[in-house]
C-alpha positions as CSV (number, residue, x, y, z in Angstrom):
1,M,5.8,18.2,-10.4
2,E,4.0,16.9,-7.3
3,H,6.2,15.5,-4.6
4,K,5.6,11.9,-3.6
5,N,5.9,10.8,0.1
6,L,8.0,8.1,1.6
7,I,6.1,6.6,4.6
8,A,7.3,4.7,7.6
9,T,5.0,2.4,9.5
10,M,5.0,1.6,13.2
11,Y,2.9,-1.1,15.0
12,L,2.2,-0.9,18.7
13,K,1.7,-3.7,21.1
14,N,1.4,-3.1,24.8
15,G,3.0,0.4,24.3
16,M,6.0,-1.0,22.5
17,A,6.9,-1.0,18.8
18,V,6.7,-4.4,17.1
19,K,7.6,-5.6,13.6
20,G,4.0,-6.1,12.4
21,P,0.6,-7.6,13.0
22,Q,1.9,-11.1,12.3
23,D,5.3,-10.6,14.0
24,L,5.1,-9.2,17.6
25,E,8.9,-9.1,18.1
26,N,10.0,-5.9,19.8
27,T,11.9,-3.6,17.4
28,G,13.8,-1.7,20.2
29,D,13.7,1.8,21.6
30,L,10.5,3.3,20.3
31,K,11.4,6.9,20.9
32,Q,14.8,6.5,19.3
33,L,13.1,4.9,16.3
34,A,10.6,7.7,16.0
35,K,13.3,10.3,16.2
36,Q,15.3,8.6,13.5
37,Y,12.3,8.6,11.2
38,N,11.8,12.3,11.9
39,D,15.4,13.1,11.0
40,S,16.4,10.7,8.3
41,G,14.1,11.9,5.4
42,V,10.9,10.0,6.1
43,D,7.9,12.2,5.1
44,K,5.1,10.7,7.1
45,L,4.6,8.1,9.8
46,Y,1.6,5.7,10.0
47,V,1.2,4.2,13.5
48,F,-1.1,1.2,14.0
49,D,-2.5,0.2,17.4
50,L,-2.7,-3.6,17.7
51,S,-4.4,-3.6,21.1
52,N,-6.9,-6.3,22.1
53,D,-8.6,-4.5,25.0
54,D,-9.4,-1.1,26.4
55,N,-6.5,-0.9,28.8
56,E,-4.0,-1.8,26.1
57,H,-5.8,0.6,23.7
58,D,-5.3,3.5,26.2
59,L,-1.6,2.5,26.7
60,N,-1.0,2.6,23.0
61,L,-2.8,5.9,22.6
62,H,-0.5,7.3,25.3
63,T,2.4,6.0,23.3
64,I,1.1,7.6,20.1
65,K,0.9,10.9,22.0
66,E,4.6,10.5,23.0
67,I,5.5,9.8,19.4
68,C,3.7,12.9,18.2
69,R,5.7,15.0,20.8
70,I,9.0,13.6,19.5
71,V,8.5,14.1,15.8
72,E,7.8,17.0,13.5
73,I,6.7,14.9,10.5
74,P,2.9,14.3,10.2
75,V,1.7,11.2,12.1
76,Y,-1.5,9.3,11.2
77,G,-3.0,6.8,13.7
78,G,-5.0,3.7,13.0
79,G,-6.0,0.4,14.4
80,N,-8.8,-0.3,17.0
81,I,-10.8,2.7,15.9
82,N,-14.4,1.6,16.6
83,R,-16.3,4.8,17.6
84,L,-16.2,8.6,17.3
85,E,-14.4,8.8,20.7
86,D,-11.5,6.8,19.3
87,I,-11.1,9.2,16.4
88,K,-11.1,12.1,18.8
89,K,-8.5,10.5,21.0
90,I,-6.2,9.8,18.0
91,L,-6.5,13.4,16.8
92,Y,-6.1,14.8,20.3
93,A,-3.0,12.7,20.7
94,G,-1.4,14.9,18.0
95,C,-2.1,12.9,14.9
96,K,-2.9,14.7,11.6
97,G,-5.5,12.1,10.7
98,A,-7.2,8.9,11.7
99,I,-6.9,5.8,9.6
100,L,-10.2,3.8,9.6
101,D,-10.4,0.0,8.9
102,S,-12.3,-0.9,5.8
103,S,-13.0,-4.4,7.1
104,K,-15.3,-3.2,9.8
105,H,-19.0,-3.0,8.8
106,D,-19.7,0.3,10.5
107,T,-16.8,2.2,8.9
108,P,-19.1,4.2,6.5
109,Q,-21.2,5.4,9.4
110,L,-18.1,6.2,11.5
111,A,-16.6,8.1,8.5
112,E,-19.7,10.2,8.3
113,E,-19.7,11.0,12.0
114,G,-16.0,11.7,12.0
115,A,-16.2,14.0,9.0
116,Q,-19.1,16.0,10.5
117,R,-17.2,16.4,13.7
118,F,-13.6,16.9,12.6
119,G,-13.7,17.4,8.9
120,R,-13.2,15.1,5.9
121,E,-9.5,16.0,5.7
122,K,-8.8,14.2,9.0
123,L,-10.0,10.8,7.8
124,L,-8.3,8.1,5.8
125,V,-9.4,4.5,5.2
126,A,-7.0,1.5,5.0
127,V,-8.1,-1.0,2.4
128,D,-6.8,-4.4,1.2
129,T,-9.7,-5.0,-1.2
130,V,-12.1,-2.8,-3.1
131,D,-15.2,-4.3,-1.5
132,L,-15.9,-1.2,0.7
133,L,-15.8,1.1,-2.4
134,F,-18.1,-1.2,-4.4
135,K,-20.7,-1.2,-1.6
136,H,-20.3,2.4,-0.2
137,K,-18.4,4.4,-2.9
138,E,-20.5,7.5,-2.5
139,D,-20.2,7.7,1.3
140,I,-16.5,7.0,1.3
141,E,-15.7,9.6,-1.3
142,R,-17.9,12.1,0.5
143,Y,-16.5,11.6,4.0
144,V,-12.9,10.4,3.5
145,H,-10.1,12.4,1.8
146,K,-7.5,9.6,1.2
147,L,-7.1,5.8,1.1
148,V,-4.2,3.6,2.3
149,A,-3.7,0.6,0.1
150,L,-2.4,-2.3,2.2
151,D,-2.0,-4.6,-0.8
152,E,-0.3,-3.2,-4.0
153,T,-2.2,-5.8,-6.1
154,I,-5.3,-3.7,-5.8
155,I,-3.8,-0.5,-7.2
156,D,-5.3,-0.8,-10.7
157,S,-8.7,-1.7,-9.2
158,L,-8.6,1.3,-6.9
159,T,-7.8,3.7,-9.8
160,N,-10.7,2.1,-11.8
161,V,-13.2,2.3,-9.0
162,T,-12.5,5.7,-7.3
163,D,-10.9,9.1,-7.9
164,L,-9.7,9.3,-4.3
165,P,-5.9,9.5,-3.9
166,F,-4.1,6.8,-2.0
167,S,-0.8,5.8,-0.5
168,V,0.6,2.3,-0.8
169,I,2.0,0.2,2.0
170,T,4.1,-2.8,0.9
171,N,6.7,-5.1,2.3
172,E,8.6,-5.3,-0.9
173,Y,11.1,-2.7,-2.4
174,D,12.5,-2.4,-5.9
175,T,13.4,1.1,-7.2
176,D,12.0,0.5,-10.7
177,H,8.8,-1.0,-9.4
178,W,8.3,1.8,-6.8
179,A,9.0,4.4,-9.4
180,D,6.4,2.9,-11.8
181,I,3.8,2.9,-9.0
182,L,4.6,6.4,-7.7
183,K,4.3,7.8,-11.2
184,K,0.6,7.0,-11.1
185,P,-1.3,10.3,-10.5
186,A,-3.6,8.8,-7.8
187,V,-0.6,7.5,-5.7
188,T,0.6,10.1,-3.3
189,G,3.3,8.0,-1.5
190,M,4.7,4.6,-0.7
191,G,6.1,2.9,2.4
192,G,6.3,-0.1,4.5
193,S,8.9,-2.3,6.1
194,Y,11.8,-1.2,3.9
195,I,11.3,2.5,4.7
196,S,10.7,1.6,8.3
197,N,13.9,-0.3,8.6
198,P,16.4,2.0,10.6
199,E,19.2,0.7,8.4
200,T,17.6,2.1,5.2
201,D,19.1,5.2,3.8
202,V,15.9,7.1,3.0
203,M,17.7,10.0,1.3
204,K,19.4,7.5,-1.0
205,V,16.1,6.0,-1.9
206,K,14.9,9.5,-2.8
207,M,17.9,10.1,-5.0
208,L,17.4,6.8,-6.8
209,L,13.7,7.6,-7.4
210,A,14.7,11.0,-8.7
211,M,16.8,9.3,-11.3
212,K,13.7,7.5,-12.4
213,G,11.7,10.7,-12.7
214,V,9.9,10.6,-9.3
215,E,10.1,13.8,-7.3
216,T,10.2,13.5,-3.5
217,Q,10.8,16.1,-0.8
218,K,14.5,16.7,-0.8
219,F,16.8,19.6,0.1
220,E,17.6,22.1,-2.6
221,S,19.9,25.1,-2.0
222,A,18.3,28.5,-2.8
223,I,21.8,29.9,-3.7
224,A,24.3,28.2,-5.9
225,W,27.8,27.3,-4.6
226,S,29.3,29.6,-7.2
227,E,27.9,32.6,-5.3
228,F,29.6,31.7,-2.0
229,K,32.7,33.7,-0.9
230,L,35.3,31.1,-0.1
231,N,38.5,31.4,1.9
232,S,42.0,31.0,0.4
233,D,41.6,27.2,0.5
234,G,38.4,27.2,-1.4
235,L,36.4,26.3,1.7
236,I,33.5,27.9,3.6
237,P,33.3,27.7,7.4
238,V,30.2,26.1,8.9
239,I,28.9,27.0,12.4
240,V,26.8,24.1,13.7
241,Q,24.0,24.6,16.2
242,D,21.5,22.2,17.9
243,Y,18.2,23.0,16.2
244,Q,16.2,22.8,19.4
245,T,18.4,24.4,22.0
246,S,20.5,26.7,19.7
247,E,23.6,25.5,21.5
248,V,26.7,25.9,19.3
249,L,28.1,22.4,18.8
250,M,31.2,22.8,16.5
251,L,32.9,24.6,13.7
252,A,33.9,22.8,10.5
253,Y,34.5,23.5,6.8
254,M,32.9,22.5,3.5
255,N,34.1,22.4,-0.1
256,E,31.6,22.2,-3.0
257,E,31.5,18.4,-2.9
258,A,30.9,18.4,0.9
259,F,28.1,20.9,0.5
260,N,26.4,19.0,-2.3
261,T,26.8,15.7,-0.4
262,T,25.2,17.3,2.7
263,I,22.2,18.4,0.7
264,A,21.8,15.1,-1.1
265,M,22.2,12.9,2.1
266,G,20.6,15.2,4.6
267,K,23.6,14.5,6.9
268,M,26.2,17.0,7.6
269,T,29.3,16.3,5.6
270,Y,32.6,18.3,5.8
271,Y,36.0,18.6,4.3
272,S,38.8,17.7,6.6
273,R,41.7,20.1,6.1
274,S,44.1,17.8,8.0
275,R,43.2,14.6,6.1
276,Q,42.4,16.4,2.8
277,E,39.2,14.3,2.4
278,L,35.5,14.4,2.8
279,W,33.9,13.1,6.0
280,T,30.3,12.6,7.0
281,K,29.9,13.3,10.7
282,G,28.9,10.1,12.5
283,V,30.0,7.5,10.0
284,T,32.4,5.9,12.5
285,S,30.9,7.1,15.8
286,G,27.2,6.9,14.9
287,H,26.9,10.5,16.0
288,Y,25.2,11.8,12.9
289,Q,24.1,15.3,12.4
290,Y,20.8,15.4,10.5
291,V,20.2,18.7,8.6
292,K,17.3,20.8,9.7
293,S,18.4,24.1,8.0
294,L,21.4,25.7,6.3
295,T,21.6,29.5,6.3
296,L,24.1,31.8,4.6
297,D,25.3,35.0,6.3
298,C,25.1,38.5,4.8
299,D,28.6,38.3,3.3
300,K,28.0,34.9,1.9
301,D,31.2,33.6,3.5
302,T,29.8,31.5,6.4
303,I,27.1,28.9,6.8
304,L,25.0,28.4,9.9
305,A,23.7,24.8,10.1
306,K,21.0,23.8,12.5
307,V,21.0,20.1,13.1
308,S,19.5,17.2,15.0
309,Q,22.6,15.8,16.8
310,V,22.8,12.1,17.6
311,G,25.0,11.6,20.6
312,A,27.9,13.9,21.3
313,A,29.1,16.4,18.7
314,C,32.7,16.4,20.0
315,H,35.2,13.6,19.5
316,T,36.1,13.9,23.2
317,G,32.6,12.8,24.1
318,N,31.5,16.3,25.2
319,P,28.1,17.4,23.9
320,T,29.7,20.4,22.2
321,C,33.3,21.2,21.1
322,F,33.1,24.5,23.0
323,F,33.7,23.4,26.6
324,T,37.1,24.9,27.5
325,E,36.3,28.1,29.4
326,L,38.9,30.8,28.9
327,I,37.4,33.8,30.7
328,K,34.0,34.4,32.1
329,K,32.1,37.4,33.6
330,E,29.2,36.5,35.8
331,Y,25.9,37.6,34.3
332,L,22.2,36.8,34.7
333,S,20.7,34.8,31.9
334,K,17.4,36.3,30.6
335,N,16.6,33.4,28.3
336,P,13.3,32.2,29.8
337,L,13.6,28.5,29.0
338,K,17.2,28.5,30.2
339,V,16.2,30.1,33.5
340,F,13.4,27.6,34.0
341,E,15.7,24.7,33.2
342,E,18.3,26.0,35.7
343,V,15.8,26.5,38.5
344,Y,14.2,23.1,37.7
345,Q,17.6,21.4,38.0
346,V,18.2,23.0,41.4
347,I,14.9,21.8,42.6
348,A,15.6,18.3,41.2
349,D,19.0,18.3,42.9
350,R,17.3,19.1,46.2
351,K,15.0,16.1,45.8
352,E,17.9,13.9,45.0
353,H,20.3,15.4,47.6
354,P,18.3,16.9,50.5
355,K,19.7,19.9,52.2
356,E,18.9,20.7,55.9
357,G,16.8,23.8,56.2
358,S,15.8,23.8,52.6
359,Y,12.2,25.0,51.9
360,T,12.2,22.9,48.8
361,N,13.0,19.7,50.8
362,Y,10.4,20.7,53.3
363,L,7.8,20.6,50.5
364,F,9.0,17.2,49.3
365,D,9.0,15.8,52.8
366,K,5.4,17.0,53.4
367,G,4.3,15.2,50.2
368,I,2.0,15.8,47.3
369,D,-0.9,17.2,49.2
370,K,1.2,20.0,50.7
371,I,2.7,20.8,47.3
372,L,-0.7,20.9,45.7
373,K,-2.0,23.2,48.5
374,K,0.8,25.6,47.9
375,V,0.3,25.6,44.1
376,G,-3.4,26.4,44.7
377,E,-2.6,29.2,47.2
378,E,-0.1,30.8,44.8
379,A,-2.5,30.7,41.9
380,T,-5.1,32.5,44.1
381,E,-2.4,35.1,45.1
382,I,-2.0,35.8,41.4
383,V,-5.7,36.5,41.0
384,I,-5.7,38.8,44.1
385,A,-2.6,40.6,42.9
386,S,-4.1,41.2,39.5
387,K,-6.7,43.4,41.0
388,N,-3.9,45.8,42.0
389,P,-3.0,48.4,39.3
390,E,0.7,48.0,40.1
391,P,2.4,45.2,38.1
392,E,5.3,44.5,40.6
393,E,3.1,42.4,42.9
394,I,1.8,40.3,40.0
395,K,5.4,39.6,38.9
396,Y,6.3,38.5,42.4
397,E,3.3,36.2,42.7
398,I,3.8,34.7,39.3
399,S,7.4,33.9,40.2
400,D,6.2,32.2,43.4
401,F,3.6,30.2,41.5
402,L,6.2,29.1,38.9
403,Y,8.6,27.9,41.6
404,H,5.9,25.8,43.4
405,M,4.7,24.5,40.0
406,M,8.2,23.3,39.3
407,V,8.4,21.6,42.6
408,L,5.2,19.8,41.5
409,M,6.8,19.0,38.1
410,V,9.8,17.4,39.8
411,E,7.6,15.5,42.2
412,K,5.6,14.1,39.2
413,G,8.6,13.6,37.0
414,I,7.5,16.1,34.3
415,T,10.2,18.1,32.5
416,W,10.1,21.5,30.8
417,E,11.0,19.8,27.6
418,E,7.8,17.7,27.8
419,V,5.7,20.8,28.6
420,V,7.3,22.7,25.6
421,E,6.7,19.8,23.3
422,E,3.0,19.7,24.4
423,L,2.6,23.4,23.8
424,S,4.2,23.2,20.4
425,Q,1.5,20.6,19.4
426,R,-1.3,23.1,20.1
């Protein structure tokens, strides 16, 4: 059975998230909201730019790019798309597709230009009437791969007029009503203000829809609980890691109910041996652990959970429960990103707390032109060294270049995390 999508919508005004086109009240921390959508079970995110001028349009495009860096779910951008360049900017920001506006008279021509340049699969059209399809049915079906219905009252008309699939955005929510709509073959997903509300339990909505015969994207274990090898208490230990950094956060235990609850809710749920009861991490603290993956070890007696951790994992307020050092032997880390992060932090500390005689502080004191000059010189040194058959000189020059590049990054306020996020989008 085809999986149906639950879609969150986000509206941007002056680079901030607002409630909607008719309600410009700020909805709070945009990045936090986007991250919650990403972790809580939302399948897709539609972002609409409500800008009135080019400056605001550019600001909102920058915000869309930031959103695409934060989330892993597909993002589709719409609003204020008036020319081919706007489609390009939306796609280059990291969006999977551009949502055109059916109310604009040149949308058919723009769809044709966009499809020829970027492909039909990159283009959607938002509709609140069927007028565009009556007038330009052939062109829209040729150059657009999906519609976005902004008014659920036109659903039957759309299915009568076109074979194009469509998602439905509505401000109302009723499980029975949504299930009836989602069962229609042409409807690929639904969303709107209810799914966009951070208080909504999206995984619960998916469970309720499943009871009505609507299949959505949910977690399903590849191995039955009966195949796990449990300890003498009938439990299985769970090692919990941050899914991005691989830092070990905590160790806990699950019984069968905790395991099934974790899969159903998408939030890590454990069995407390001391209290003899189930507990979902974060219910009291807000520090939820959203499931990214669960992996069973070779003996089937331990689970490795990779999670998106909200706040601190430990009840003490520490990021991880493993912070009491017992013994330690000095060693050199060879994890590239960790090394980069450590060197970056040293450079950032020098900027914040200058040290007399520090070459790093000398560069900061001289300013951006000196830093750029050194970056250019070191890049040239790499080119020269590369003509030498011996690799040692190249390694030395690349190291010099990376150091000066990190000085530039600190000076401009760019982090390794942002660079890695940018690379991951390519």
